[in-house]
C-alpha positions as CSV (number, residue, x, y, z in Angstrom):
1,M,0.0,0.1,0.1
2,K,1.2,3.5,-0.7
3,G,0.3,6.8,0.8
4,F,1.4,10.2,1.9
5,G,1.6,12.4,4.9
6,F,2.0,15.9,6.0
7,N,4.2,16.9,9.0
8,V,2.2,19.7,10.6
9,S,3.8,20.4,13.9
10,N,6.6,17.9,14.7
11,S,10.0,19.6,14.3
12,N,12.0,16.4,14.6
13,P,13.6,14.6,13.0
14,T,13.2,16.8,9.9
15,I,10.9,20.1,9.6
16,C,7.3,20.6,9.8
17,I,4.9,23.1,8.1
18,N,4.5,25.1,11.2
19,D,8.3,25.5,11.3
20,L,8.1,27.0,7.9
21,I,5.3,29.3,8.8
22,T,7.3,30.6,11.9
23,R,10.4,31.1,9.6
24,F,8.2,33.0,7.1
25,N,6.6,35.2,9.8
26,K,10.1,36.2,11.1
27,E,11.5,36.8,7.6
28,E,8.6,38.6,6.2
29,G,7.2,40.4,9.3
30,T,3.9,38.6,8.9
31,T,1.5,37.0,11.5
32,L,0.3,33.8,9.8
33,E,-1.3,31.5,12.4
34,P,0.0,28.0,12.9
35,L,-1.7,25.3,10.7
36,R,-4.0,23.1,12.6
37,A,-4.0,19.4,11.5
38,D,-7.8,19.4,11.3
39,C,-7.7,22.3,8.9
40,L,-5.1,20.7,6.6
41,I,-7.3,17.4,6.6
42,A,-10.3,19.4,5.7
43,R,-8.6,21.3,2.9
44,T,-6.9,18.2,1.5
45,V,-10.3,16.3,1.3
46,T,-12.1,19.2,-0.3
47,A,-9.4,19.5,-3.0
48,L,-9.5,15.7,-3.5
49,E,-13.2,15.9,-3.9
50,K,-13.0,18.5,-6.5
51,L,-10.4,16.5,-8.5
52,I,-12.6,13.4,-8.4
53,E,-15.5,15.6,-9.5
54,V,-13.6,17.0,-12.5
55,F,-12.4,13.5,-13.4
56,Q,-15.9,12.0,-13.3
57,E,-17.1,14.8,-15.5
58,K,-14.2,15.1,-18.0
59,G,-12.2,12.0,-17.5
60,P,-8.3,12.0,-17.4
61,N,-8.0,15.0,-19.7
62,G,-9.8,17.0,-17.0
63,V,-7.1,16.5,-14.4
64,L,-4.1,15.6,-16.5
65,P,-3.0,19.3,-17.2
66,R,-3.0,20.1,-13.5
67,Y,-1.2,16.7,-12.8
68,Y,1.5,17.8,-15.3
69,K,1.8,21.3,-14.1
70,Y,2.1,20.6,-10.3
71,W,3.0,16.9,-9.5
72,V,5.2,15.4,-12.4
73,H,8.8,15.8,-11.5
74,R,10.6,17.9,-14.1
75,W,14.2,16.7,-14.9
76,E,15.5,19.9,-16.4
């Protein structure tokens, strides 16, 4: 089985999204709120539902342009 994950708030052993938000706030003088796991899950599910809807309506050609733009690794 394959899957994916997002590291929202665990700084070790690598880096997490909230570390990046903290760094961004310091460098840019902004006050972005830390990301909450429940908000990330909700946003991810909503985005996935939209992709599924487009796929069901238009087939692969409805989602492939976005796939090629954002997810396919470019070896330039």
